[in-house]
Backbone as CSV, one residue per row, in Angstrom:
resi,resn,N_x,N_y,N_z,CA_x,CA_y,CA_z,C_x,C_y,C_z
1,UNK,-62.228,-196.598,17.924,-62.190,-195.307,17.223,-60.887,-195.199,16.433
2,UNK,-61.011,-194.805,15.178,-59.839,-194.686,14.331,-59.019,-193.446,14.653
3,UNK,-57.836,-193.387,14.053,-56.929,-192.266,14.301,-57.544,-190.951,13.820
4,UNK,-58.121,-190.950,12.632,-58.688,-189.714,12.087,-59.859,-189.240,12.939
5,UNK,-60.725,-190.163,13.318,-61.879,-189.786,14.140,-61.425,-189.178,15.461
6,UNK,-60.405,-189.794,16.073,-59.881,-189.274,17.332,-59.277,-187.884,17.137
7,UNK,-58.490,-187.715,16.080,-57.841,-186.428,15.861,-58.833,-185.360,15.422
8,UNK,-59.897,-185.752,14.732,-60.930,-184.785,14.395,-61.548,-184.216,15.668
9,UNK,-61.786,-185.061,16.664,-62.338,-184.577,17.929,-61.368,-183.630,18.626
10,UNK,-60.080,-183.949,18.574,-59.081,-183.058,19.160,-59.080,-181.716,18.436
11,UNK,-59.156,-181.761,17.114,-59.154,-180.531,16.332,-60.400,-179.703,16.631
12,UNK,-61.544,-180.354,16.733,-62.781,-179.641,17.062,-62.666,-178.952,18.421
13,UNK,-62.017,-179.606,19.372,-61.824,-179.009,20.696,-60.962,-177.761,20.611
14,UNK,-59.873,-177.815,19.830,-59.006,-176.658,19.675,-59.737,-175.506,18.990
15,UNK,-60.506,-175.830,17.955,-61.256,-174.798,17.229,-62.292,-174.157,18.149
16,UNK,-62.974,-174.972,18.941,-63.982,-174.444,19.859,-63.341,-173.530,20.896
17,UNK,-62.163,-173.887,21.368,-61.492,-173.055,22.358,-61.136,-171.696,21.767
18,UNK,-60.561,-171.699,20.566,-60.205,-170.441,19.921,-61.446,-169.613,19.620
19,UNK,-62.497,-170.258,19.133,-63.729,-169.562,18.769,-64.408,-168.967,19.993
20,UNK,-64.509,-169.751,21.061,-65.207,-169.268,22.254,-64.459,-168.117,22.905
21,UNK,-63.130,-168.198,22.970,-62.360,-167.124,23.597,-62.491,-165.834,22.802
22,UNK,-62.393,-165.933,21.475,-62.463,-164.716,20.656,-63.852,-164.090,20.691
23,UNK,-64.890,-164.907,20.480,-66.226,-164.329,20.389,-66.782,-163.911,21.746
24,UNK,-66.309,-164.536,22.820,-66.693,-164.047,24.146,-66.084,-162.669,24.383
25,UNK,-64.787,-162.535,24.078,-64.128,-161.228,24.211,-64.845,-160.177,23.367
26,UNK,-65.155,-160.533,22.116,-65.779,-159.548,21.229,-67.189,-159.200,21.689
27,UNK,-67.948,-160.184,22.151,-69.320,-159.925,22.591,-69.344,-159.014,23.805
28,UNK,-68.423,-159.240,24.756,-68.348,-158.358,25.931,-68.018,-156.936,25.485
29,UNK,-67.048,-156.816,24.605,-66.653,-155.497,24.117,-67.812,-154.793,23.415
30,UNK,-68.554,-155.536,22.591,-69.691,-154.955,21.865,-70.795,-154.513,22.828
31,UNK,-71.072,-155.340,23.837,-72.127,-154.998,24.793,-71.767,-153.735,25.576
32,UNK,-70.508,-153.623,25.971,-70.076,-152.453,26.724,-70.202,-151.190,25.874
33,UNK,-69.864,-151.289,24.615,-69.950,-150.124,23.725,-71.394,-149.694,23.498
34,UNK,-72.324,-150.648,23.550,-73.727,-150.327,23.283,-74.454,-149.758,24.497
35,UNK,-73.965,-150.063,25.672,-74.738,-149.771,26.884,-73.900,-148.963,27.867
36,UNK,-74.146,-147.656,27.954,-73.382,-146.802,28.864,-73.631,-147.173,30.329
37,UNK,-74.855,-147.595,30.635,-75.166,-148.000,32.001,-74.338,-149.219,32.402
38,UNK,-74.212,-150.174,31.470,-73.404,-151.353,31.740,-71.940,-150.972,31.925
39,UNK,-71.463,-150.067,31.095,-70.081,-149.612,31.228,-69.846,-149.018,32.613
40,UNK,-70.810,-148.247,33.094,-70.680,-147.657,34.424,-70.623,-148.731,35.503
41,UNK,-71.425,-149.793,35.332,-71.419,-150.896,36.293,-70.064,-151.589,36.307
42,UNK,-69.537,-151.893,35.119,-68.259,-152.599,35.032,-67.104,-151.732,35.514
43,UNK,-67.250,-150.438,35.370,-66.191,-149.538,35.838,-66.077,-149.518,37.357
44,UNK,-67.065,-150.096,38.033,-66.956,-150.212,39.486,-65.945,-151.288,39.886
45,UNK,-65.674,-152.229,38.968,-64.673,-153.281,39.213,-63.780,-153.404,37.979
46,UNK,-63.061,-152.386,37.623,-62.320,-152.390,36.354,-61.221,-153.435,36.293
47,UNK,-60.551,-153.687,37.412,-59.462,-154.669,37.381,-59.977,-156.055,37.017
48,UNK,-61.146,-156.414,37.539,-61.714,-157.736,37.263,-62.030,-157.883,35.781
49,UNK,-62.674,-156.858,35.207,-63.082,-156.978,33.806,-61.915,-156.842,32.855
50,UNK,-60.928,-156.048,33.207,-59.729,-155.997,32.378,-59.012,-157.344,32.379
51,UNK,-58.990,-157.981,33.552,-58.378,-159.311,33.643,-59.178,-160.326,32.838
52,UNK,-60.502,-160.258,32.927,-61.370,-161.178,32.183,-61.150,-161.052,30.680
53,UNK,-61.133,-159.832,30.183,-60.944,-159.623,28.747,-59.530,-159.987,28.315
54,UNK,-58.563,-159.661,29.129,-57.183,-160.031,28.809,-57.021,-161.541,28.759
55,UNK,-57.697,-162.242,29.667,-57.629,-163.707,29.683,-58.226,-164.299,28.420
56,UNK,-59.313,-163.718,27.939,-59.913,-164.199,26.693,-58.978,-164.007,25.509
57,UNK,-58.349,-162.844,25.427,-57.412,-162.591,24.329,-56.223,-163.547,24.403
58,UNK,-55.734,-163.756,25.613,-54.598,-164.664,25.777,-54.982,-166.080,25.391
59,UNK,-56.151,-166.546,25.855,-56.602,-167.906,25.530,-56.754,-168.074,24.030
60,UNK,-57.275,-167.047,23.357,-57.434,-167.130,21.914,-56.083,-167.262,21.217
61,UNK,-55.128,-166.402,21.587,-53.829,-166.439,20.914,-53.068,-167.722,21.213
62,UNK,-53.219,-168.253,22.412,-52.581,-169.531,22.743,-53.178,-170.651,21.892
63,UNK,-54.522,-170.686,21.791,-55.177,-171.713,20.973,-54.809,-171.560,19.510
64,UNK,-54.762,-170.327,19.024,-54.394,-170.078,17.634,-52.985,-170.594,17.352
65,UNK,-52.082,-170.343,18.290,-50.719,-170.830,18.131,-50.639,-172.344,18.089
66,UNK,-51.436,-173.007,18.905,-51.433,-174.479,18.874,-51.938,-175.003,17.529
67,UNK,-52.968,-174.364,16.996,-53.532,-174.833,15.731,-52.532,-174.668,14.589
68,UNK,-51.769,-173.580,14.602,-50.820,-173.311,13.525,-49.421,-173.856,13.811
69,UNK,-49.242,-174.538,14.909,-47.929,-175.069,15.274,-47.431,-176.035,14.194
70,UNK,-46.125,-176.022,13.954,-45.537,-176.966,12.989,-44.519,-177.894,13.652
71,UNK,-44.429,-177.836,14.975,-43.551,-178.754,15.699,-44.019,-180.180,15.454
72,UNK,-43.098,-181.047,15.113,-43.461,-182.418,14.758,-44.140,-183.193,15.864
73,UNK,-43.924,-182.801,17.117,-44.509,-183.526,18.246,-45.831,-182.924,18.706
74,UNK,-46.240,-181.813,18.122,-47.424,-181.104,18.597,-48.652,-181.463,17.764
75,UNK,-49.818,-181.461,18.414,-51.054,-181.604,17.659,-51.416,-180.246,17.098
76,UNK,-51.749,-180.196,15.816,-52.011,-178.935,15.143,-52.832,-179.214,13.890
77,UNK,-53.179,-178.148,13.183,-53.866,-178.301,11.901,-53.021,-179.122,10.939
78,UNK,-51.751,-178.802,10.865,-50.859,-179.536,9.967,-50.780,-181.016,10.341
79,UNK,-50.647,-181.299,11.638,-50.580,-182.687,12.092,-51.887,-183.419,11.799
80,UNK,-53.003,-182.726,11.969,-54.299,-183.330,11.706,-54.449,-183.692,10.223
81,UNK,-54.077,-182.776,9.339,-54.188,-183.049,7.907,-53.226,-184.155,7.488
82,UNK,-52.049,-184.190,8.098,-51.105,-185.280,7.813,-51.685,-186.622,8.241
83,UNK,-52.386,-186.624,9.390,-53.007,-187.862,9.859,-54.083,-188.334,8.880
84,UNK,-54.813,-187.384,8.297,-55.832,-187.750,7.301,-55.186,-188.376,6.074
85,UNK,-54.056,-187.823,5.653,-53.329,-188.378,4.504,-52.785,-189.767,4.830
86,UNK,-52.148,-189.889,5.988,-51.513,-191.158,6.360,-52.530,-192.267,6.625
87,UNK,-53.766,-191.881,6.940,-54.802,-192.863,7.259,-56.005,-192.696,6.323
88,UNK,-55.707,-192.478,5.057,-56.772,-192.206,4.088,-57.732,-193.386,3.984
89,UNK,-57.272,-194.584,4.341,-58.151,-195.752,4.295,-59.333,-195.625,5.254
90,UNK,-59.205,-194.769,6.265,-60.310,-194.605,7.214,-61.494,-193.856,6.600
91,UNK,-61.291,-193.288,5.410,-62.378,-192.615,4.696,-63.021,-193.526,3.651
92,UNK,-62.622,-194.790,3.621,-63.161,-195.721,2.619,-64.617,-196.070,2.909
93,UNK,-65.284,-196.603,1.917,-66.680,-197.019,2.102,-66.787,-198.126,3.133
94,UNK,-65.805,-199.022,3.142,-65.842,-200.110,4.125,-65.720,-199.562,5.545
95,UNK,-64.834,-198.587,5.735,-64.682,-197.984,7.061,-65.943,-197.214,7.446
96,UNK,-66.561,-196.546,6.469,-67.810,-195.823,6.743,-68.901,-196.800,7.185
97,UNK,-68.997,-197.935,6.514,-69.989,-198.944,6.889,-69.801,-199.376,8.341
98,UNK,-68.556,-199.617,8.729,-68.282,-200.061,10.101,-68.676,-198.992,11.122
99,UNK,-68.405,-197.726,10.800,-68.790,-196.656,11.728,-70.303,-196.535,11.824
100,UNK,-70.990,-196.668,10.700,-72.452,-196.582,10.713,-73.052,-197.731,11.513
101,UNK,-72.502,-198.917,11.363,-72.985,-200.061,12.141,-72.698,-199.868,13.630
102,UNK,-71.542,-199.313,13.922,-71.179,-199.062,15.323,-72.124,-198.060,15.970
103,UNK,-72.489,-197.027,15.224,-73.280,-195.932,15.786,-74.779,-196.104,15.604
104,UNK,-75.199,-197.150,14.891,-76.623,-197.316,14.594,-77.416,-197.589,15.863
105,UNK,-78.582,-196.959,15.953,-79.479,-197.189,17.091,-80.680,-198.037,16.696
106,UNK,-80.793,-198.340,15.421,-81.902,-199.172,14.938,-81.431,-200.041,13.792
107,UNK,-82.356,-200.647,13.074,-82.002,-201.503,11.947,-81.379,-200.705,10.821
108,UNK,-80.398,-201.291,10.139,-79.716,-200.618,9.033,-79.911,-201.330,7.702
109,UNK,-80.561,-202.498,7.720,-80.607,-203.313,6.521,-81.363,-202.656,5.368
110,UNK,-82.246,-201.726,5.677,-83.067,-201.138,4.620,-82.397,-199.981,3.897
111,UNK,-81.309,-199.459,4.428,-80.709,-198.285,3.798,-79.193,-198.293,3.722
112,UNK,-78.522,-199.091,4.529,-77.069,-198.980,4.645,-76.340,-199.319,3.347
113,UNK,-76.751,-200.395,2.664,-76.037,-200.792,1.448,-76.065,-199.698,0.395
114,UNK,-77.238,-199.137,0.174,-77.359,-198.070,-0.830,-76.600,-196.819,-0.388
115,UNK,-76.665,-196.527,0.899,-75.985,-195.349,1.430,-74.473,-195.463,1.217
116,UNK,-73.912,-196.598,1.577,-72.465,-196.784,1.469,-72.049,-196.831,-0.001
117,UNK,-72.854,-197.449,-0.838,-72.515,-197.543,-2.261,-72.413,-196.156,-2.900
118,UNK,-73.189,-195.212,-2.407,-73.167,-193.868,-2.967,-72.238,-192.905,-2.254
119,UNK,-71.487,-193.418,-1.294,-70.627,-192.551,-0.495,-69.402,-192.093,-1.279
120,UNK,-68.922,-190.896,-0.949,-67.713,-190.351,-1.568,-66.490,-190.769,-0.767
121,UNK,-65.389,-190.998,-1.467,-64.127,-191.343,-0.835,-63.079,-190.297,-1.228
122,UNK,-62.593,-189.501,-0.291,-61.549,-188.545,-0.643,-60.232,-189.254,-0.917
123,UNK,-59.336,-188.564,-1.625,-57.989,-189.099,-1.790,-56.999,-188.137,-1.137
124,UNK,-55.743,-188.516,-1.132,-54.743,-187.709,-0.414,-54.627,-186.310,-0.994
125,UNK,-54.905,-186.162,-2.286,-54.798,-184.844,-2.902,-55.824,-183.866,-2.329
126,UNK,-56.958,-184.377,-1.912,-57.958,-183.504,-1.294,-57.405,-182.836,-0.040
127,UNK,-56.663,-183.589,0.745,-56.113,-183.025,1.976,-54.874,-182.182,1.708
128,UNK,-54.118,-182.531,0.677,-53.013,-181.666,0.284,-53.544,-180.305,-0.168
129,UNK,-54.690,-180.310,-0.857,-55.296,-179.052,-1.309,-55.720,-178.191,-0.117
130,UNK,-56.277,-178.832,0.924,-56.659,-178.089,2.127,-55.419,-177.496,2.791
131,UNK,-54.346,-178.284,2.816,-53.115,-177.789,3.429,-52.577,-176.588,2.654
132,UNK,-52.646,-176.631,1.334,-52.207,-175.484,0.539,-53.082,-174.257,0.817
133,UNK,-54.383,-174.495,0.983,-55.308,-173.386,1.259,-55.030,-172.734,2.603
134,UNK,-54.441,-173.486,3.526,-54.152,-172.934,4.858,-52.897,-172.072,4.866
135,UNK,-52.078,-172.178,3.830,-50.766,-171.511,3.842,-50.870,-169.991,3.990
136,UNK,-51.721,-169.281,3.228,-51.791,-167.818,3.406,-52.214,-167.406,4.804
137,UNK,-53.112,-168.169,5.418,-53.554,-167.848,6.771,-52.426,-168.065,7.772
138,UNK,-51.684,-169.143,7.582,-50.571,-169.386,8.496,-49.498,-168.312,8.336
139,UNK,-49.243,-167.882,7.111,-48.261,-166.818,6.891,-48.691,-165.533,7.596
140,UNK,-49.993,-165.237,7.548,-50.515,-164.072,8.252,-50.318,-164.229,9.763
141,UNK,-50.598,-165.424,10.264,-50.406,-165.686,11.692,-48.944,-165.491,12.083
142,UNK,-48.027,-166.060,11.309,-46.599,-165.978,11.639,-46.113,-164.535,11.606
143,UNK,-46.610,-163.761,10.654,-46.135,-162.392,10.493,-46.656,-161.462,11.576
144,UNK,-47.899,-161.660,12.024,-48.536,-160.683,12.908,-48.803,-161.227,14.310
145,UNK,-49.376,-162.412,14.390,-49.893,-162.896,15.674,-48.887,-163.735,16.456
146,UNK,-48.059,-164.481,15.753,-47.076,-165.302,16.456,-46.091,-164.474,17.281
147,UNK,-45.585,-163.348,16.763,-44.674,-162.556,17.612,-45.327,-162.076,18.904
148,UNK,-46.603,-161.699,18.828,-47.311,-161.266,20.039,-47.437,-162.433,21.008
149,UNK,-47.799,-163.594,20.477,-47.960,-164.777,21.328,-46.648,-165.149,22.002
150,UNK,-45.562,-165.175,21.221,-44.292,-165.656,21.751,-43.577,-164.620,22.610
151,UNK,-43.645,-163.334,22.231,-42.784,-162.335,22.845,-43.494,-161.404,23.822
152,UNK,-44.819,-161.535,23.882,-45.564,-160.763,24.874,-46.244,-161.685,25.881
153,UNK,-46.903,-162.756,25.381,-47.662,-163.640,26.263,-46.794,-164.722,26.888
154,UNK,-46.094,-165.489,26.046,-45.292,-166.595,26.571,-44.007,-166.106,27.232
155,UNK,-43.409,-165.063,26.672,-42.177,-164.491,27.209,-42.275,-162.965,27.121
156,UNK,-41.581,-162.297,27.996,-41.581,-160.833,27.974,-40.264,-160.374,27.353
157,UNK,-40.253,-160.266,26.036,-39.068,-159.857,25.299,-38.942,-158.333,25.388
158,UNK,-37.919,-157.850,26.081,-37.811,-156.415,26.348,-37.683,-155.605,25.059
159,UNK,-36.896,-156.100,24.119,-36.752,-155.366,22.861,-38.058,-155.345,22.081
160,UNK,-38.765,-156.468,22.084,-40.026,-156.524,21.350,-41.078,-155.643,22.016
161,UNK,-41.090,-155.593,23.341,-42.096,-154.820,24.053,-42.064,-153.346,23.669
162,UNK,-40.881,-152.855,23.325,-40.773,-151.457,22.930,-41.516,-151.167,21.633
163,UNK,-41.649,-152.206,20.781,-42.346,-152.020,19.509,-43.658,-152.808,19.462
164,UNK,-44.113,-153.295,20.630,-45.297,-154.164,20.661,-46.540,-153.460,20.146
165,UNK,-46.660,-152.167,20.447,-47.862,-151.447,20.031,-48.019,-151.476,18.511
166,UNK,-46.898,-151.363,17.797,-46.958,-151.412,16.328,-47.447,-152.768,15.852
167,UNK,-47.068,-153.844,16.542,-47.533,-155.182,16.173,-49.020,-155.328,16.450
168,UNK,-49.488,-154.816,17.580,-50.916,-154.901,17.893,-51.742,-154.116,16.879
169,UNK,-51.193,-153.023,16.374,-51.920,-152.224,15.392,-52.100,-152.962,14.069
170,UNK,-51.291,-153.965,13.807,-51.405,-154.746,12.572,-52.459,-155.845,12.679
171,UNK,-52.923,-156.119,13.890,-53.956,-157.147,14.042,-55.270,-156.637,13.469
172,UNK,-56.106,-157.561,13.060,-57.345,-157.166,12.405,-58.400,-158.235,12.659
173,UNK,-59.605,-157.810,13.030,-60.686,-158.767,13.277,-60.978,-159.584,12.031
174,UNK,-60.838,-158.954,10.863,-61.064,-159.691,9.611,-60.109,-160.867,9.455
175,UNK,-58.829,-160.671,9.825,-57.862,-161.773,9.787,-58.342,-162.920,10.677
176,UNK,-58.712,-162.553,11.896,-59.071,-163.560,12.896,-60.308,-164.341,12.461
177,UNK,-61.317,-163.630,11.989,-62.535,-164.324,11.566,-62.277,-165.212,10.359
178,UNK,-61.382,-164.796,9.468,-61.028,-165.652,8.326,-60.363,-166.944,8.801
179,UNK,-59.493,-166.834,9.809,-58.845,-168.025,10.359,-59.862,-168.948,11.007
180,UNK,-60.731,-168.375,11.841,-61.726,-169.196,12.530,-62.677,-169.846,11.534
181,UNK,-63.062,-169.113,10.495,-63.935,-169.693,9.490,-63.245,-170.847,8.773
182,UNK,-61.958,-170.681,8.451,-61.227,-171.748,7.781,-61.162,-172.994,8.652
183,UNK,-60.879,-172.828,9.944,-60.849,-173.991,10.841,-62.203,-174.683,10.850
184,UNK,-63.263,-173.894,10.914,-64.622,-174.438,10.885,-64.866,-175.201,9.586
185,UNK,-64.389,-174.675,8.471,-64.554,-175.336,7.187,-63.814,-176.666,7.143
186,UNK,-62.592,-176.680,7.665,-61.800,-177.916,7.664,-62.483,-179.004,8.471
187,UNK,-62.934,-178.664,9.671,-63.578,-179.695,10.488,-64.893,-180.140,9.868
188,UNK,-65.625,-179.235,9.220,-66.913,-179.586,8.610,-66.732,-180.480,7.395
189,UNK,-65.765,-180.148,6.542,-65.495,-180.968,5.360,-65.035,-182.365,5.775
190,UNK,-64.139,-182.428,6.758,-63.625,-183.724,7.205,-64.725,-184.549,7.846
191,UNK,-65.559,-183.904,8.657,-66.667,-184.617,9.294,-67.620,-185.179,8.237
192,UNK,-67.917,-184.395,7.205,-68.846,-184.845,6.161,-68.300,-186.063,5.438
193,UNK,-67.006,-186.071,5.155,-66.400,-187.237,4.520,-66.405,-188.442,5.450
194,UNK,-65.958,-188.217,6.682,-65.720,-189.328,7.603,-67.010,-189.972,8.075
195,UNK,-67.997,-189.170,8.432,-69.198,-189.704,9.066,-70.402,-189.808,8.130
196,UNK,-70.376,-189.074,7.034,-71.533,-189.094,6.137,-71.201,-189.543,4.721
197,UNK,-69.931,-189.708,4.423,-69.556,-190.116,3.071,-69.948,-189.082,2.036
198,UNK,-69.914,-187.821,2.384,-70.308,-186.752,1.463,-69.102,-185.888,1.116
199,UNK,-68.968,-185.592,-0.158,-67.920,-184.687,-0.614,-68.476,-183.267,-0.595
200,UNK,-67.879,-182.426,0.224,-68.256,-181.022,0.260,-66.998,-180.181,0.075
201,UNK,-67.188,-178.898,-0.140,-66.077,-177.985,-0.359,-65.946,-177.034,0.820
202,UNK,-64.762,-176.481,0.996,-64.553,-175.521,2.071,-65.557,-174.381,1.977
203,UNK,-65.795,-173.901,0.759,-66.685,-172.746,0.598,-68.150,-173.063,0.888
204,UNK,-68.467,-174.337,1.078,-69.846,-174.701,1.415,-70.197,-174.322,2.855
205,UNK,-69.193,-173.974,3.646,-69.424,-173.690,5.057,-68.956,-172.276,5.387
206,UNK,-69.799,-171.544,6.072,-69.438,-170.198,6.501,-69.651,-170.091,8.007
207,UNK,-68.856,-169.245,8.621,-68.974,-168.999,10.057,-69.241,-167.522,10.256
208,UNK,-70.469,-167.206,10.560,-70.811,-165.821,10.858,-70.402,-165.517,12.303
209,UNK,-70.460,-164.245,12.672,-70.187,-163.893,14.058,-71.007,-164.821,14.943
210,UNK,-70.334,-165.546,15.801,-70.982,-166.644,16.516,-71.995,-166.114,17.527
211,UNK,-73.266,-166.321,17.227,-74.344,-165.782,18.063,-74.507,-166.534,19.382
212,UNK,-73.963,-167.741,19.474,-74.072,-168.471,20.740,-73.460,-167.649,21.870
213,UNK,-72.276,-167.156,21.636,-71.569,-166.422,22.678,-72.177,-165.051,22.888
214,UNK,-72.596,-164.398,21.801,-73.205,-163.077,21.928,-74.440,-163.129,22.823
215,UNK,-75.284,-164.146,22.632,-76.500,-164.263,23.424,-76.190,-164.581,24.883
216,UNK,-75.241,-165.477,25.105,-74.911,-165.844,26.477,-74.253,-164.688,27.225
217,UNK,-73.377,-163.960,26.534,-72.735,-162.809,27.156,-73.765,-161.740,27.487
218,UNK,-74.705,-161.498,26.568,-75.747,-160.492,26.808,-76.564,-160.851,28.042
219,UNK,-76.926,-162.141,28.186,-77.684,-162.570,29.364,-76.864,-162.386,30.641
220,UNK,-75.595,-162.759,30.579,-74.728,-162.645,31.754,-74.589,-161.192,32.186
221,UNK,-74.302,-160.321,31.240,-74.078,-158.929,31.589,-75.363,-158.239,32.023
222,UNK,-76.496,-158.633,31.419,-77.779,-158.064,31.852,-78.073,-158.462,33.288
223,UNK,-77.829,-159.725,33.638,-78.046,-160.186,35.008,-77.107,-159.475,35.971
224,UNK,-75.865,-159.280,35.546,-74.895,-158.587,36.380,-75.322,-157.146,36.619
225,UNK,-75.718,-156.484,35.543,-76.124,-155.089,35.652,-77.335,-154.939,36.568
226,UNK,-78.311,-155.843,36.400,-79.512,-155.809,37.238,-79.170,-156.077,38.696
227,UNK,-78.291,-157.042,38.921,-77.907,-157.390,40.286,-77.166,-156.272,40.980
228,UNK,-76.256,-155.628,40.256,-75.512,-154.521,40.851,-76.442,-153.362,41.174
229,UNK,-77.383,-153.082,40.268,-78.331,-151.995,40.506,-79.190,-152.280,41.730
230,UNK,-79.640,-153.537,41.855,-80.470,-153.909,43.009,-79.678,-153.818,44.306
231,UNK,-78.416,-154.259,44.262,-77.585,-154.197,45.464,-77.316,-152.755,45.865
232,UNK,-77.108,-151.891,44.890,-76.858,-150.486,45.178,-78.087,-149.832,45.797
233,UNK,-79.260,-150.196,45.260,-80.496,-149.628,45.794,-80.737,-150.095,47.225
234,UNK,-80.400,-151.362,47.510,-80.643,-151.909,48.843,-79.738,-151.292,49.895
235,UNK,-78.536,-150.878,49.470,-77.591,-150.349,50.443,-77.530,-148.826,50.440
236,UNK,-78.309,-148.213,49.580,-78.294,-146.751,49.508,-78.824,-146.139,50.802
237,UNK,-78.211,-145.055,51.235,-78.665,-144.347,52.434,-79.818,-143.445,52.033
238,UNK,-80.978,-143.620,52.644,-82.128,-142.788,52.267,-81.877,-141.332,52.618
239,UNK,-82.458,-140.424,51.854,-82.284,-138.995,52.144,-82.971,-138.652,53.470
240,UNK,-82.497,-137.632,54.158,-83.126,-137.240,55.441,-84.542,-136.764,55.242
241,UNK,-85.396,-137.104,56.193,-86.776,-136.678,56.133,-86.876,-135.194,56.532
242,UNK,-87.750,-134.457,55.824,-87.916,-133.041,56.191,-88.582,-132.930,57.571
């Protein structure tokens, strides 16, 4: 496995962690707002659910910080794009042919030559352009989200805590979804080049509110609500007989 392929998998893991933590938190919040009965059930164990939601927010901000990290020793979006530039030869047609032969489950002689001949090869400027496109998002992260991550989650900065509420008020779901969509676009564009030899653009990929987590959370909370109701009914003291 080449360096880019390995780092793409690492990047996909980081993106999935940030995406799952954020959309799980949001799906739980949305379900609670829609269902008063569910809210009543969860209010029976408020400490547990507050901890669960807080953990999701923390996991998201930690993952977001790793992706936007610029420390030279850390794996991050910047490090990943630098690896693509430094190993641009791994996007060549010859490298694509080797990966296709490695991953083939059947004969390739009837299509591989034509496929590779028509494959796109990115150049270093393509990845420099992606890095430039990430700059406004990183600036937003540094201005709003990084202080919360560093001074509330990683460390308890007493001076910052006094003004923490003002920082939280600057956060916005639109910011977060734009970041997650951009990460999704980067991994999709890189995957298309690396594994399919196709040139695509960031705007070719969109990330809507992730329904995977919404559906799973809805099932979980419905089962929880049903189970709590059944347990309450089983342990209820029957009214006295006349």
